[in-house]
Structures are given as structure tokens and as C-alpha cells.
N, C-alpha and C positions, 0 to 999 in steps of 0.2 A: 057730435058724439057719434052719429053714424059715419061721419068722414073719418074718424080715427079708427073705427071698426073696418072699413073697406081698405084703408091704408095697410093695416096689420096683415088683413088676408091677401092683399097684393104681395106683400113681402114673403109670405109663407109660400105662395105659389111660385114665385120667382125663385126661391131657394130649392125647391123639390125639382123644378125644371133644370136647374144646374146640375144637380146630382144625376139625373137621368141622362145628361150629355156627358157623363164619364168625367167630372172633375174629381180631383183627389180629396179625400177627406183627412182631417188631420189624424195623425198617427197616435195610438195611445201608447204612452210610456209605462212601462213596467215600473213598479216601486224599487225593485232592485234587479240589477243585471249581473251575470257572471261571466268571465272571459271564458272563450271556447277552451276546451280540454284538447291538448294536442296528442295525436295519436301517437303511443310509445314506439320508438324504434330501437332497434338493437345495435350497439356499437360495431363498428366494421370489424370482420374476423381478422386476428393477428395470425400471420403464417411466419413472419420471421422478426426477431428481436435484434435490432444492430446495438453492437457494444463496440466502443472504442478501446484498442489496445495501444498503449503509450510506451515505447521504449527507444533507447539509442540502436537503431538498426545499421547505421553506417557510421564512421568515425572511430575515434580511438578506443571507445568502449562497446563497439558493436557486438564482439564476440560474446560479452556478458549479457547484452541486450538481446541477442538471439536466444541464449539459453534461457533467459527469463520468459521470453514469448513462448518457448516450448513448455515451460510448465504451466502457463495460463492455457495454451492451446489444448494440453492434455486434459485439463478440467472441462473445457468447452466441449470437446470430443465426448467425454463421459456423460455431459449433461444431455447432448443431442442423441447419444446412442440409448440413454435411458427413457427416451419419449419426449424430450423436449420440456418446456415449462407446462405442466399439466393444467395449472389455473387458467392458462391462456389457450386451452385447447390443444397442447402439445406443439406449442410455436417453437421453432428451432432458433438457435442463436447463431447470428452470423457476425464474425469479427470484423471491423475495419481497422486496419494497423496503421499507426502514426509513427513516423521517424523523427525523433528529436534532434538526431545526429549529435546529441550530447550538448546541445547549444540552448541557452535559455530563450532567445529570441525565436528561434525556430520552434521551440516547445510551444510557445504562446500561439504561433500562428497555426501549429498543428491542432491545438486543441480548438481554436476557432473553427478551423476546417470541419473537424470531427462533428461539432456541434451545429454549425449553421449550414453546411452542406451537405455532410453525411447523415445528419439527423440521428446521431446516436442516443440511446437512453441514459448511458453512464459510460465513464471512462475508467479503465483499469491499468494498473501497472505503475511505471514510474522507476527510474533507478537513481541517477545523480541527484541529490538533494538540491544542488544549484539550479537544476532544471525543473525539478517538481514543485519547488517553492513558487515560481511566477506561473507555472502551469496550472497549479491548483488555484491560484488567483483568478485566472482567466475563466476557470471552470465555474468559480464561485459568482463572479460576474455574469454569466450566461446561465446561472441556475441549473447547473448540470452536476450530478453527483460524481465524485472522482473517488475511488478507492485506491490509495496509495499502497503499494505492495513492499518496496524496499528501501525508499528513501527515509533517512532517520533524522534529519535536522529537527531539533525541537520545535522550531518556529511553524513548521508546517501544519501542526494541530494547536497552536497557540495564538491564533489570530481571530478567534471567535467566530470562525467561518462555519456556516450550516450544511455545506454541500461536500465537505472534505472529510474523509475517513482514513484510517491508517492501520494496517494490520501488524505490521512490524513494531517492534520495541522502538521507542524514541531514543536519540543519543544519550539522553540522561541515563536511561536504564542500562546501555551498554557500558558506559562510564562506572556507574554503580557497581555492576557484577564484576568488572574487571578490578576494581579496588577491593570489593569483598574477597576476591580470588586471592589477590596479594596478601590480604590479611590472613587468611586461612592456610597459607603455606607454613607459617610457624607450626601448626598441628599436624600438617601433612607430611612435611619433610624436615621441620626444624629450622626453616629459614624465615627469620626475622626481618620482615622488609620494613625499612625505616626511610629510605631515600630512593626516589622515584624520578625518573626523567620522562619527559613527554616527548615524542618525536611523531609528526603527523604532516600529512598533505595539507594544502592551505585553502581548500574550498569548504563551503557550508559543512559538508560532512566531516572534515577533519576538525574545523574550529568549533563546531557545536559540540562535538565529543569532548574536545578539549575542555570547554567549560565545565561540563559535568565531572571530568576527571579531576580537575582542579578542586572543585567543591567536595568531592568525596575523600579525595586526598587529606584535605585540611580537616574535615570531620573526623577522619580515623587517626589524626595526629602524624601523617607521613609527611616528610620534607620533599617538596618539588625542588629538584636540583638544577634543571633546565627545561626550557621549552624551546624545540626546533621545529621550525616549518620550512616546508619545502614545496615547489609545484609539483602537481601529480603527474606532470609530463616529464619530470627530471629524468635524465639519462645516466646519471651517477649520483650516488649519495655517500660517497666516501669520506666527503668533509663533514657532512652531517652526523655520521657515525662517531667521527672522531671527536666532535663537539661533545656528544653525549659521554663517550667513555671517558673523557677529561673530568667529567663531575663525579665519577666513581659511584654510579646509582647501584642500589640492590635489585632493581628492576626496572623495564622500560615498557611503557605503554605507547602503543602505535596506533595509528588510523591510516588505512591503506587502500588503494585500488590494486589491480592485479601486478602491472609493471612494476611500481615501486615496492610492492610487497617483496617480489623476487629480489630486487636490489638490496632491500634492507636485510633479507636473510643471508645474502652473499656477503653484505658488508659486516654484518654481525660476527661471522666467523673470520673473515679476513682481518678484522680489526681486533681480534683477540678477545671477543665477548660471548664466546660459546657457553660459558657456564651461567651467564646472566639471563634470567628470563625475559622474553620478549613477547608481550601478550597484545595481539591484534584485536580490532573492534570489529570482528566478522567482516573484514575487507578482502582483499585479493588472495588471502591465505585459503579462502574456501574452495577455490577452484582447482580442478584436477590438473590444470596447466601449472600450478604453482609447485605441487609436487613433482610434476613430470620435469619441470624446467630445472629443479634443484637437485633431484635425486637424494642421496644421503644428506646433503647440506640443510634439507627441510626438516630433518629429525629433531623432535624436541620442541620445535616451535609450537607456541600456544596462540589459540584465537578463541574469541566469543564464536559459538555456532548456534544458529537458530533452528537447525534440523539435523538429525542423525538418523541413519538407516538403522543404527543399532538400537535405537529407543523403541519402547512398546508401541505397537499399532502402526509402525512406519515400514515394516518390511515389504508388505504387499504393495503398497503404494510406490515404494522405491523400486521394487522389482518390474512393476509395469512402466515405468519411465525409462528404467535401464533397457528394457525390451524395445521400446520405442526409439531411444536415442543412443544407446550404447555407452551410456555415463550415468553415474548416480545423480540423484537430486544434489544441488547445491543449496546452500540456505536461501539464496535469492529465487531459484526455480522453484523451490518449495513453498516460499511465500507467495510467489504468483499462482501456484496451484491453489493454495489456501484462499486467495482472493476470488478465484473461481468458484470455490464451494460457497463462499459468502454471497455472491451475487445470485448463485442459483437458489439459495434459500430465500433471499429477499425478493427475488422476482415471483417466486411461488406465492409467497405471502401477500405481496402487492396485488397480484392478479390484474396488472395494468402495466402499461408502457408510458404511462404519464411520469416525466421526471420527477415532479414532487411527490407522487405516490412511492415511487421506487425509493427516492431519498428517506422518506418516513420508514419504510420496511427496513432499509439498512440501519438506520438509527436504533431500530428495536431489535436488532440481531441478538440472539441468544443461542449460539451454535455449540452443540455438545456431541459426543460419540465419535463415529468413523469419520466425519466430514471435519475433524479438528485433528491435523497431522503434525501440529506444532506443539511445544512442550507447555501445554495449559489445559485444564479441564474444561473451560468454558471459554468461547470467544463472544466478546460483546464490546460495545463501544460505550465510552463515557461522554460527558456533555460536550467535550471539546472534539469528539470524533476519534479520540485514541483508543486503542486496544489495551486496556490497563493490565490485563493478565498476560501478556506477552512474555513467555518464558525464555531463558537463554541457558546455555551449556559453556562450559570452557572445555574446549577440544585440544587434544595435543596430537602432533603428527608422530605417529607409531607405526613403522613398518610401511610408511607411505600413504597412511589414512589417518584423518582426523578423528580421533577416538574421544568420546566425552570421558573426562576425568574429574569434573566438578560441575554442579554441587554433589556431594555423597549420594544423595537419592537418585540422581540421574547418571551417576558414574558407571562406566562398564570396564574400565581398566585403572589401573594404579599410575600416578605420576612417575615418569621416567626422567633420566637427565635431560637437561635443556638443549643438548648438541652434542654431536659426534666430534 
């Protein structure tokens, strides 16, 4: 028994001596532990917001592309002059311009450059539907918002894309209003339109609009006499006009760019069709060069018009554009200015340069008041990214200017003879 006692005493003494020699003691583990709380840090200050402007700045449609860029640039200048994006501390917008050259493959590579090298927050613009269609697909793949200004092919907002939005009416809307205008001619001037010919360039723009034209002609019980297509680069359209005339239509619906619009207007008179209404789908007819090139030959020509300086609320903004560029807004330059107002509003609400945050803000757009210069009360986007309220006029060239003559609520002049 004593032996056991002395053994225990020895062990206790040995343990105490080890502690005295500085050997570690087992750590006491708490019952619960919490991860360390990271110190809050502020996001880096944003001084500049980079946006991509996407247009054909060289090539066959460069003149139109440059005009469209001017409309967007005027909006950006206004934003910066007003103090920038206030929710981001007054950050200014810097535009990075991309030149699609009017070529789909170049458009895709330019979108990739804007996103991957220039690090833009969103892309704005677009003109030819044949370029904007693949360009928006590239932006979708790169998860970058793309607000389309003037490209109208239906497909652009009918692919289930999340990052693509369009301010302009789609081709279906243009076709709808062209046909409704033809229907209204019976009440306006006693012309009962029953037989209609289609004459259009053969890119996505013309083809997509023609699909809608045929649909609405059938709905209104109007007969399609012929559909004639031609390359937008055509140098002469005499043969195409002759084919249309041979079917004896009551009216002709056309879809054009600038050069072919001039050729069609000339061919209409030379071919003896001056008393037949030709109605363009907001194509080349909208540009000052159209009436300048044609002179009196343009009188009576009709076209869809997205913007009019004679409409309510538009005089002041048109005067500002004229002061800057010595020309009135066209439909396309006005659409690009409108895109600028949309991104201004979206960036303010997003308060971020994160592309997904900006995308979500664009999707929630409800723009009203002075920032809406197009014929609509409110600008918003539906679930497809389309602006469903986009309004349109029919304008007629009278004394060298396109004057709204339809619908009655937006008309500022009466319909005149279709040609001199």
C-alpha cells in the first residue's frame, strides 16, 4: 500500500516539474466558435462609365451610321453636362465607338472587343438588322446589355434573350401601320385599296418587314399582286418597277435604305406610277439626302416616320440637334438619342457598373415625361426586351419635308397628291 502511495506522489511531482519547464498545456476548446468578421470596405470610386456605341462608321451605310452616332452623342453630352450619373458620385460617361462596317462578321468581332478589351458596361446602337442580329447574339453570350436603337427585324427580340432590348418598333409594327394606313385611305381621300404590291431590298430588314406586310394584307382582305426583291446595293431598279406596274396595284409598300429609296422614287415617276401611293417602312426616305437628291420628284412620297419635329414635345430637342449638326433629327438619330435617355435612367437606378445590375435596371425601365421624344406616353420593355408602345406616324413629303399625315391624332397636315 505504501508503495502505491509513493508511486502516485512521484508521478505528481514529475508532472509539476514538466509544467515548470515550460511545456505546453492542452488548449481549452470553446463550445462554439464564430468566423472572424471582415472589416467593411467601400467599393472603388467610379469616375468613368464606359459604354460601347455600335454603328457602321465606314462602308456603304457610313453616312447613316455617323448620323446615328450624333444622336447618341448628343444624349451623352447632355448626361455629362448635367453632372453625370449622380447615383455613382457624378461619374461621367465615356463612349467607346465600334465600327461594324455594315458587315455581320465585323459586328461580332467588334462586340467581343468592346466587352473583352474595352470593358464596356453596355452596348448601344445598331443599324442594319443583318448586323445587329448576330451582334446581339454575341453580346448575349458575353452577358452584356445591348440596347438596339434602329434595327427592326422581328427576330432580334424573339430569341428569348435576356440582355437584348430594343427601343424601335419591330418590323411587324411597321408593316401593321403601313397596311392600316392603306385601309384608312378610303376615308381620307376615297381611295379603296384592294390590290397591293410589295417591293423591298433583300436583307433581314426587307424580308422581316415583308412577312408582316403579307400577314396584315391578308387580315384586311387585300390582295397581294406581286412581291419583288432586289439587292440593297442595286444601281438600277427600272426592271423591278416595271414588274410591279404590270400587276396594276392600288398601292405599293416598299422597304428601303437611302440609295435604293432614291432609285425607287425616280423609277416610280419614270415608270408612270406617280398617282400610285408608295409607302416606305421608315427607310432611306427619312434622310435629308433623299429629298435633296430628288427635289420635286420626292413630293407626295409616303413613309413610316418614328420622329417628327412637328410633334408635341419635340421642337426643343430638335432645335438643339440642328444647332449642333445643321440638320434636323431623322428617325434613326432620334432613336439613338432616345437610347441615351434610357441608359441614363437605368444607370441612375442601378447605382452600379455591374453588367447584370445594369441589365436588371434596363428591364425595369418606365420612362415618361421630357425624356421620351418618340410618339408614346411611356417607354418600357416587355418580357422579350421589345418596347411594345413604340408609336409611328405616316409622313408625306410636302414642300421638301416629311410631314405627319396619319394617324389623325398625330397629323399636322392633310394628305396631298402622291406625286408631281
